[in-house]
C-alpha positions as CSV (number, residue, x, y, z in Angstrom):
1,M,-22.7,-1.9,-46.0
2,V,-22.9,1.8,-47.0
3,D,-20.6,2.8,-49.8
4,E,-17.9,5.0,-48.2
5,L,-18.0,7.4,-51.3
6,T,-21.8,8.0,-50.9
7,P,-22.3,11.3,-49.4
8,R,-23.9,11.0,-45.9
9,P,-26.8,13.0,-44.9
10,R,-26.5,15.9,-42.3
11,L,-27.6,14.4,-39.0
12,S,-29.0,17.4,-37.3
13,P,-32.1,18.0,-35.6
14,A,-34.5,20.5,-36.8
15,R,-33.9,24.3,-35.9
16,S,-36.8,24.3,-33.3
17,G,-35.0,21.7,-31.1
18,R,-37.4,19.1,-31.7
19,V,-36.1,15.7,-32.8
20,S,-37.9,14.3,-35.8
21,S,-38.4,10.6,-36.5
22,S,-36.5,10.8,-39.7
23,F,-33.5,12.3,-38.0
24,A,-33.9,9.1,-35.5
25,D,-34.1,6.7,-38.5
26,R,-30.9,8.2,-40.0
27,L,-29.0,7.8,-36.9
28,E,-30.1,4.2,-36.7
29,R,-28.9,3.6,-40.3
30,Y,-25.5,5.1,-39.8
31,G,-24.8,2.7,-36.6
32,A,-25.8,5.1,-33.5
33,S,-25.3,3.2,-30.1
34,G,-28.4,1.4,-28.6
35,R,-28.1,4.0,-25.6
36,L,-28.1,7.0,-27.9
37,M,-30.9,5.6,-30.0
38,R,-33.1,5.1,-26.8
39,R,-32.4,8.8,-25.8
40,V,-33.3,10.0,-29.4
41,R,-36.4,7.7,-29.5
42,E,-37.6,9.1,-26.1
43,A,-37.4,12.6,-27.6
44,T,-39.0,11.6,-30.7
45,D,-42.1,10.2,-29.0
46,D,-43.4,13.2,-27.4
47,G,-41.9,15.7,-29.9
48,G,-39.3,17.1,-27.2
49,A,-36.7,16.2,-24.7
50,P,-37.9,14.1,-21.7
51,A,-37.9,16.1,-18.2
52,S,-35.1,13.5,-17.2
53,M,-32.8,14.6,-20.2
54,K,-30.1,17.1,-19.6
55,P,-29.4,19.7,-22.4
56,Q,-27.1,18.1,-24.8
57,A,-24.1,20.3,-24.1
58,E,-24.2,19.0,-20.6
59,A,-24.8,15.5,-20.9
60,D,-22.4,12.6,-21.9
61,P,-24.0,10.8,-24.7
62,L,-23.1,7.4,-23.5
63,T,-23.6,7.7,-19.9
64,G,-26.0,10.5,-19.4
65,L,-23.7,12.0,-16.6
66,L,-22.2,15.5,-16.6
67,T,-19.6,16.2,-19.3
68,R,-16.1,17.6,-18.1
69,R,-17.3,21.2,-19.0
70,A,-20.7,20.8,-17.1
71,I,-19.2,19.2,-14.0
72,G,-16.4,22.0,-14.1
73,R,-19.4,24.6,-13.7
74,R,-20.9,22.8,-10.9
75,V,-17.6,22.4,-9.0
76,T,-17.0,26.3,-9.6
77,R,-20.3,27.1,-8.3
78,L,-19.7,25.1,-5.3
79,L,-16.4,26.8,-4.6
80,G,-18.1,30.2,-4.7
81,E,-20.9,29.2,-2.4
82,Q,-19.1,27.4,0.2
83,T,-16.5,28.6,2.7
84,G,-15.6,25.1,3.9
85,K,-14.1,22.4,1.7
86,V,-14.9,21.3,-1.6
87,W,-13.8,17.8,-2.4
88,V,-13.4,16.2,-6.0
89,L,-13.0,12.5,-6.2
90,L,-11.6,11.4,-9.6
91,F,-11.3,7.7,-10.5
92,D,-10.9,5.5,-13.5
93,L,-11.3,1.8,-14.0
94,D,-8.1,-0.4,-13.5
95,G,-7.2,-2.3,-16.5
96,F,-10.0,-0.9,-18.6
97,R,-7.6,-1.2,-21.7
98,F,-7.9,-5.1,-21.3
99,I,-11.7,-5.0,-21.3
100,N,-11.7,-3.0,-24.6
101,D,-9.2,-5.4,-26.1
102,G,-10.9,-8.5,-24.9
103,L,-14.6,-7.5,-25.2
104,G,-14.3,-4.8,-27.8
105,H,-15.3,-1.1,-27.5
106,A,-19.0,-2.2,-27.5
107,G,-18.3,-4.2,-24.5
108,G,-16.2,-1.4,-22.9
109,D,-19.1,0.9,-23.5
110,E,-21.6,-1.6,-21.7
111,V,-19.4,-1.4,-18.6
112,L,-19.1,2.4,-18.6
113,A,-22.8,2.7,-18.9
114,Q,-23.5,0.1,-16.0
115,V,-20.9,2.2,-13.9
116,A,-22.8,5.4,-14.6
117,D,-26.1,3.7,-13.6
118,R,-24.8,2.2,-10.4
119,L,-23.1,5.7,-9.5
120,R,-26.6,7.3,-10.0
121,A,-28.1,4.7,-7.7
122,A,-25.5,4.9,-5.1
123,L,-24.9,8.7,-4.6
124,P,-27.3,11.4,-3.0
125,A,-29.7,12.9,-5.3
126,G,-28.2,15.8,-6.9
127,A,-24.6,14.9,-6.3
128,P,-22.4,16.3,-9.0
129,V,-21.1,13.4,-11.1
130,G,-19.8,13.4,-14.6
131,R,-17.8,11.4,-17.0
132,L,-14.7,13.3,-18.1
133,G,-14.0,11.1,-21.1
134,G,-12.6,7.4,-21.7
135,D,-13.1,5.5,-18.4
136,E,-12.6,8.6,-16.2
137,F,-15.3,9.7,-13.7
138,L,-15.5,12.5,-11.3
139,V,-17.7,13.0,-8.2
140,A,-17.9,16.4,-6.2
141,C,-19.3,17.3,-2.9
142,A,-19.0,19.9,-0.1
143,G,-18.6,18.8,3.6
144,S,-16.5,17.2,6.2
145,Q,-13.9,14.6,5.9
146,D,-16.0,12.1,7.4
147,E,-18.7,12.9,4.8
148,V,-16.6,12.5,2.0
149,F,-15.2,9.1,3.3
150,R,-18.6,7.8,3.5
151,L,-19.2,9.1,-0.1
152,I,-15.8,7.1,-1.0
153,D,-17.3,3.8,0.6
154,R,-20.4,4.2,-1.8
155,I,-18.3,4.6,-4.8
156,R,-16.1,1.7,-4.0
157,G,-19.3,-0.3,-3.2
158,I,-20.4,-0.1,-6.8
159,F,-17.6,-2.4,-7.7
160,A,-18.4,-5.1,-5.3
161,E,-20.4,-7.1,-7.8
162,P,-19.1,-7.8,-11.3
163,F,-20.5,-6.0,-14.4
164,R,-21.8,-7.8,-17.4
165,A,-20.6,-7.0,-20.9
166,A,-21.1,-9.1,-24.0
167,G,-22.9,-11.7,-21.8
168,T,-19.7,-12.1,-19.6
169,P,-19.4,-11.2,-16.1
170,V,-16.5,-8.8,-15.7
171,A,-14.8,-8.0,-12.4
172,V,-13.8,-4.3,-12.2
173,T,-12.0,-2.1,-9.5
174,A,-11.4,1.6,-9.5
175,S,-8.5,3.8,-8.2
176,I,-9.6,7.0,-6.5
177,G,-7.7,10.1,-5.9
178,V,-9.1,12.9,-3.9
179,A,-8.5,16.5,-3.7
180,H,-9.9,19.4,-1.7
181,G,-9.9,23.2,-1.8
182,A,-12.0,26.0,0.0
183,G,-13.8,29.0,-1.2
184,D,-11.7,31.3,0.9
185,D,-8.3,29.7,-0.3
186,E,-7.3,31.3,-3.7
187,S,-4.5,28.8,-4.4
188,T,-6.8,25.7,-4.6
189,A,-10.1,27.4,-5.5
190,T,-10.5,26.7,-9.1
191,F,-11.7,23.6,-10.9
192,P,-8.5,23.1,-13.0
193,E,-6.2,23.2,-9.9
194,L,-8.5,20.6,-8.1
195,L,-8.8,18.3,-11.2
196,R,-4.8,18.5,-11.5
197,Q,-4.3,17.7,-7.8
198,A,-7.0,14.8,-8.0
199,D,-5.1,13.2,-11.0
200,V,-2.0,13.4,-9.1
201,A,-3.7,11.5,-6.4
202,M,-5.3,9.2,-8.5
203,Y,-1.8,8.2,-10.1
204,L,-0.4,7.6,-6.6
205,A,-3.4,5.3,-5.7
206,K,-2.7,3.1,-8.7
207,R,0.8,2.8,-7.5
208,E,-0.6,1.5,-4.4
209,G,-2.6,-1.3,-6.1
210,S,-5.9,-1.7,-7.8
211,G,-8.9,-0.2,-5.8
212,S,-6.7,2.0,-3.7
213,V,-7.7,5.6,-2.7
214,T,-5.2,8.5,-2.1
215,V,-6.0,12.0,-0.7
216,R,-3.9,14.7,-2.1
217,G,-1.2,15.7,0.0
218,S,1.5,18.5,-0.1
219,D,4.4,16.2,-0.3
220,Q,3.4,14.1,-3.3
221,P,4.4,15.8,-6.5
222,D,8.0,14.7,-6.1
223,G,6.7,11.1,-6.3
224,V,4.9,12.0,-9.8
225,R,8.1,13.7,-11.1
226,E,10.2,10.7,-10.0
227,R,7.8,8.5,-11.9
228,I,8.0,10.6,-15.2
229,A,11.8,10.6,-14.8
230,L,12.0,6.9,-14.3
231,E,10.0,6.1,-17.3
232,A,12.2,8.4,-19.5
233,E,15.2,6.7,-18.2
234,L,13.5,3.2,-18.9
235,R,13.3,4.3,-22.5
236,T,16.8,5.3,-22.5
237,A,17.9,1.9,-20.9
238,L,15.9,-0.1,-23.5
239,A,17.6,1.9,-26.4
240,E,21.3,1.7,-24.8
241,G,21.1,-2.1,-23.6
242,Q,21.1,-1.3,-19.9
243,L,18.7,-4.3,-19.0
244,S,20.0,-7.7,-18.6
245,V,18.7,-11.2,-17.7
246,A,19.5,-13.1,-14.5
247,Y,18.8,-16.8,-14.0
248,Q,17.4,-18.5,-10.8
249,P,17.2,-22.3,-10.8
250,I,14.0,-24.2,-10.0
251,V,15.2,-27.2,-8.0
252,Q,13.6,-30.6,-7.4
253,L,13.3,-30.5,-3.5
254,D,14.1,-34.4,-2.9
255,T,16.9,-34.7,-5.1
256,G,18.4,-31.1,-5.3
257,H,18.5,-31.4,-9.3
258,A,17.9,-28.2,-11.2
259,R,14.8,-28.8,-13.2
260,G,14.6,-25.3,-14.7
261,A,15.3,-21.7,-14.3
262,E,13.4,-18.5,-14.2
263,A,14.6,-15.5,-16.2
264,L,14.5,-12.3,-14.3
265,V,15.0,-8.7,-15.7
266,R,17.7,-6.6,-14.2
267,W,18.4,-3.0,-14.8
268,A,21.9,-1.7,-13.9
269,H,21.5,2.1,-14.1
270,P,24.8,4.1,-15.1
271,T,24.5,6.5,-12.2
272,R,21.5,5.2,-9.6
273,G,23.1,1.7,-9.7
274,S,20.9,-1.4,-9.6
275,I,17.3,-0.5,-9.7
276,P,14.8,-3.1,-8.4
277,P,12.4,-4.6,-10.8
278,N,9.3,-3.8,-8.4
279,S,10.4,-0.2,-8.9
280,F,10.5,0.1,-12.6
281,L,8.2,-3.0,-14.0
282,P,4.9,-1.4,-12.7
283,I,5.8,1.7,-14.8
284,A,6.5,-0.5,-17.8
285,E,3.2,-2.2,-17.4
286,E,1.3,1.0,-17.5
287,S,2.9,1.9,-21.0
288,E,4.0,-0.1,-24.1
289,L,7.3,-0.6,-22.5
290,I,6.4,-3.8,-20.9
291,T,6.2,-5.3,-24.3
292,Q,9.4,-4.1,-25.4
293,I,11.0,-5.6,-22.0
294,G,9.1,-8.9,-22.5
295,T,10.4,-9.4,-26.1
296,R,14.0,-8.5,-24.9
297,V,14.1,-10.9,-21.7
298,R,12.5,-13.6,-24.0
299,E,14.9,-13.5,-26.8
300,E,18.1,-13.2,-24.7
301,S,16.9,-16.0,-22.4
302,L,15.9,-18.2,-25.4
303,R,19.3,-17.7,-26.8
304,R,21.0,-18.8,-23.6
305,L,19.0,-21.8,-23.3
306,A,19.7,-22.9,-26.9
307,E,23.6,-22.5,-26.1
308,W,23.1,-24.5,-22.7
309,R,21.3,-27.5,-24.6
310,T,24.0,-27.3,-27.3
311,H,26.8,-27.5,-24.9
312,G,25.1,-30.2,-22.9
313,I,25.1,-27.8,-19.7
314,V,21.3,-28.8,-19.2
315,T,19.3,-31.7,-20.0
316,D,16.5,-31.8,-22.6
317,D,13.8,-31.8,-19.9
318,F,15.3,-28.6,-18.5
319,H,12.7,-25.7,-19.0
320,L,13.1,-22.1,-19.0
321,S,10.3,-20.0,-17.0
322,V,9.6,-16.3,-18.4
323,S,7.1,-13.8,-16.9
324,T,4.5,-12.6,-19.5
325,S,2.5,-9.5,-19.1
326,S,-1.6,-9.1,-19.7
327,R,-0.6,-6.5,-22.5
328,E,1.4,-9.3,-24.4
329,L,-1.5,-11.9,-23.9
330,N,-4.0,-9.4,-25.2
331,D,-2.1,-9.7,-28.6
332,P,-3.8,-12.1,-30.8
333,D,-0.6,-12.6,-32.6
334,F,1.4,-13.3,-29.5
335,P,1.4,-17.2,-30.1
336,R,2.9,-16.7,-33.6
337,T,5.5,-14.5,-32.4
338,L,6.5,-17.0,-29.7
339,A,6.5,-19.7,-32.3
340,S,8.9,-17.8,-34.6
341,E,11.1,-17.1,-31.8
342,L,11.6,-20.9,-30.7
343,A,11.9,-21.7,-34.3
344,R,14.8,-19.1,-34.7
345,F,16.6,-20.7,-31.5
346,E,15.7,-24.3,-32.7
347,L,13.9,-24.9,-29.4
348,P,10.7,-27.0,-28.6
349,A,7.7,-25.3,-27.2
350,A,7.9,-27.7,-24.1
351,A,11.1,-26.1,-23.0
352,V,9.4,-22.9,-22.3
353,T,6.8,-22.1,-19.4
354,L,5.3,-18.7,-19.3
355,E,4.4,-17.2,-15.8
356,L,1.3,-15.4,-15.7
357,A,-0.1,-13.0,-13.0
358,E,-3.1,-14.2,-11.1
359,T,-4.9,-11.4,-12.2
360,I,-5.0,-12.9,-15.7
361,M,-8.0,-14.7,-14.3
362,L,-9.9,-11.7,-14.8
363,D,-9.2,-11.6,-18.6
364,V,-10.3,-15.0,-19.4
365,P,-12.8,-14.0,-22.1
366,R,-12.3,-13.7,-25.8
367,I,-8.6,-12.7,-26.8
368,V,-6.7,-14.0,-23.6
369,G,-8.5,-17.1,-23.4
370,G,-7.9,-17.8,-27.1
371,V,-4.4,-16.9,-27.0
372,L,-3.8,-19.0,-23.8
373,S,-5.4,-21.9,-25.7
374,E,-3.2,-21.4,-28.9
375,L,-0.2,-21.3,-26.5
376,R,-1.0,-24.6,-24.8
377,A,-1.8,-26.2,-28.2
378,M,1.8,-25.4,-29.3
379,G,2.9,-27.4,-26.0
380,V,4.1,-24.2,-24.0
381,G,3.7,-24.5,-20.3
382,L,1.5,-22.0,-18.4
383,L,2.0,-21.3,-15.0
384,I,0.2,-19.1,-12.6
385,N,2.6,-17.1,-10.3
386,S,2.0,-15.7,-6.7
387,F,-1.0,-18.1,-6.5
388,G,-3.5,-17.4,-3.7
389,T,-2.7,-13.8,-3.1
390,G,-5.2,-12.2,-5.4
391,Y,-8.0,-13.4,-7.6
392,S,-8.0,-17.1,-6.9
393,S,-11.2,-18.9,-8.1
394,L,-11.6,-22.5,-9.0
395,S,-14.2,-21.7,-11.7
396,Y,-11.7,-19.3,-13.3
397,L,-8.9,-21.8,-12.8
398,Q,-10.8,-24.4,-14.6
399,A,-11.4,-22.1,-17.5
400,L,-7.8,-21.6,-18.2
401,P,-5.4,-24.2,-19.7
402,V,-2.7,-23.7,-17.2
403,T,0.0,-26.4,-16.5
404,G,1.1,-25.3,-13.1
405,L,0.7,-23.1,-9.9
406,K,3.6,-21.2,-8.1
407,I,2.8,-20.8,-4.6
408,D,3.5,-17.3,-3.2
409,R,6.6,-16.6,-1.1
410,S,4.5,-15.2,1.5
411,F,2.8,-18.6,2.4
412,V,6.2,-20.3,2.3
413,A,7.6,-17.7,4.9
414,G,5.0,-18.8,7.3
415,L,5.4,-22.5,7.1
416,G,5.7,-24.4,10.7
417,Q,4.9,-20.9,12.4
418,G,1.2,-21.7,13.3
419,T,-0.1,-19.0,10.8
420,G,-2.3,-21.3,8.9
421,D,0.2,-21.2,5.8
422,D,0.6,-25.0,6.0
423,A,-3.0,-25.5,5.5
424,I,-3.2,-23.1,2.6
425,V,-0.2,-24.8,0.9
426,R,-1.6,-28.2,1.7
427,A,-5.0,-27.1,-0.1
428,I,-3.2,-25.8,-3.2
429,V,-1.0,-29.0,-3.4
430,A,-4.2,-30.8,-3.2
431,L,-6.1,-28.7,-5.9
432,S,-2.9,-29.1,-8.1
433,H,-3.0,-32.7,-8.0
434,A,-6.7,-32.9,-8.6
435,L,-6.3,-30.7,-11.8
436,E,-3.1,-32.5,-12.7
437,L,-1.0,-29.3,-12.2
438,T,2.7,-29.0,-11.3
439,V,3.2,-26.9,-8.2
440,V,6.4,-24.8,-7.5
441,A,7.1,-23.0,-4.3
442,D,8.6,-19.6,-4.3
443,G,10.9,-17.9,-1.7
444,V,12.5,-20.9,-0.2
445,E,15.0,-19.7,2.2
446,T,15.6,-22.2,4.9
447,K,16.1,-25.8,5.2
448,A,13.1,-26.1,7.6
449,Q,10.8,-24.6,4.8
450,S,12.4,-26.9,2.2
451,E,11.6,-29.9,4.4
452,A,8.0,-28.8,5.1
453,L,7.2,-28.1,1.6
454,A,8.4,-31.7,0.8
455,A,6.2,-33.1,3.4
456,L,3.3,-31.4,2.0
457,G,3.6,-32.8,-1.3
458,V,5.6,-29.8,-3.2
459,T,8.2,-31.3,-5.5
460,L,9.8,-28.0,-6.9
461,G,11.1,-24.9,-5.2
462,Q,12.8,-21.6,-5.8
463,G,14.6,-19.3,-3.5
464,W,17.7,-18.3,-2.1
465,L,18.6,-21.6,-0.3
466,L,18.5,-23.3,-3.6
467,G,20.1,-20.6,-5.6
468,R,19.9,-16.8,-6.3
469,P,19.6,-15.1,-9.5
470,V,22.8,-14.8,-11.4
471,P,24.2,-13.8,-14.6
472,A,24.0,-16.4,-17.6
473,A,28.0,-16.9,-17.3
474,H,27.4,-18.1,-13.5
475,F,24.4,-20.2,-13.9
476,P,26.1,-23.4,-15.0
477,A,27.9,-23.5,-11.6
478,I,24.9,-22.8,-9.8
479,G,23.1,-25.6,-11.6
480,A,25.8,-28.1,-10.9
481,V,25.7,-27.2,-7.1
482,A,21.9,-27.8,-7.2
483,S,22.6,-31.1,-8.2
484,S,25.0,-32.0,-5.2
485,R,23.7,-32.9,-1.8
486,D,26.8,-31.4,-0.3
487,T,25.6,-28.8,2.0
488,D,29.2,-27.3,2.6
489,E,29.8,-27.0,-0.9
490,L,26.4,-25.5,-1.6
491,I,27.0,-22.8,1.0
492,R,30.4,-22.0,-0.3
493,T,29.1,-21.6,-3.8
494,L,26.3,-19.4,-3.0
495,E,28.5,-17.3,-1.0
496,E,30.8,-16.8,-4.0
497,L,27.9,-16.3,-6.4
498,L,26.8,-13.7,-3.9
499,R,30.1,-11.9,-4.2
500,L,29.9,-12.2,-7.8
501,E,26.3,-10.8,-8.2
502,S,27.1,-8.1,-5.7
503,E,30.0,-6.9,-8.1
504,A,27.9,-7.3,-11.2
505,Y,24.7,-5.3,-9.8
506,G,26.3,-2.9,-7.3
507,S,24.3,-4.0,-4.4
């Protein structure tokens, strides 16, 4: 290891522009990346830059693509030469921070370099393509809408096959924002303005889901302003205690007995009223707020569970189910944090089940895999929710130390309607039994669905038929009713709880 107090030699090439071998040796000594070293060695071998090597000011050192400044000049030149439309396609890699967290920055750099290589191979020769920094890339072209859509297809095609980093296959998607201007339209005929509009479009594409594409439209800035405002208000909500926790029972279908409950976050805004979780949780996922919300929900629900156990409201085998974000699972200290919380409330680890998004299957390597193994060793339950809708893979599932699966509500809704959902549910149940996993059905809303699930071998269910999410004060009542087989009593109690929830959440 080099002594940090030792003066480092200046790493500048000779004034003639030629790269000396001693310069390359010093770069290697001080940890230059392999890609950079290859480029320097090429220059050293023949005493000058290779023909394929762009001038240093124009080339991104990691990928060899154009820099932000260089591609900005190319787009400006296109705008000056064209009277038709000039298109800017801006994209970044969905969830790239998890790749950096899980595989390290060296692994992240490998993925970025491979993205650049695939871009060069997929795009027409001479197409302006650059890396703006981080995991952001930009492609520009002039032409018709049909031509740019073909270009989008080529870009999306490079993500069809997994990349490899640190010897691990890594599935990656990209969200693409598209903006256009014309040389004779002064309002959009600058690179900064096109880049701004493409950035807005890329954000909106991310809201649509991983791998989406959005073309900039005139009515879209309001959505961005709303997102910024909602994030600021969410920070205030956390500081002022506007968030609360509701509890929905998880019921054994053949007995009607409440075997557990899922803790669900609720936001009662002082002026907007009740804000649905699907409106604010995606915003929280994109920032550090999701970890604060996760901690708040976990601590409040564990406190409640401890009270219920102490007062005999629930039995010792009753479990609490809490959603956990990928950001939390990428923290190596998360198992110790949870262990500390369980100890504070004197709860056994088996009393808690963490619900994981199905996309966690993409994050199995390194940190996430290690964290999940630690959690499972503690005795915590691990359940994949919304199973079957995203990245379902038997190989990934076998690599995860999970204890259960939750069937997505979309499959439950189609039971008995000839949609093929019966076969899907039957397959999930068979898979669960083969891997010795528990299976929970979400979104049970009718008696017919409940009976169909029981016939298919599903033992646990969750949904409005079995109990709506309610505040903690009302949960003991719904838990007691869930144990009863009296349908009339169940309906009466659900109606009363609906009224109470409507008053509590303003819906």
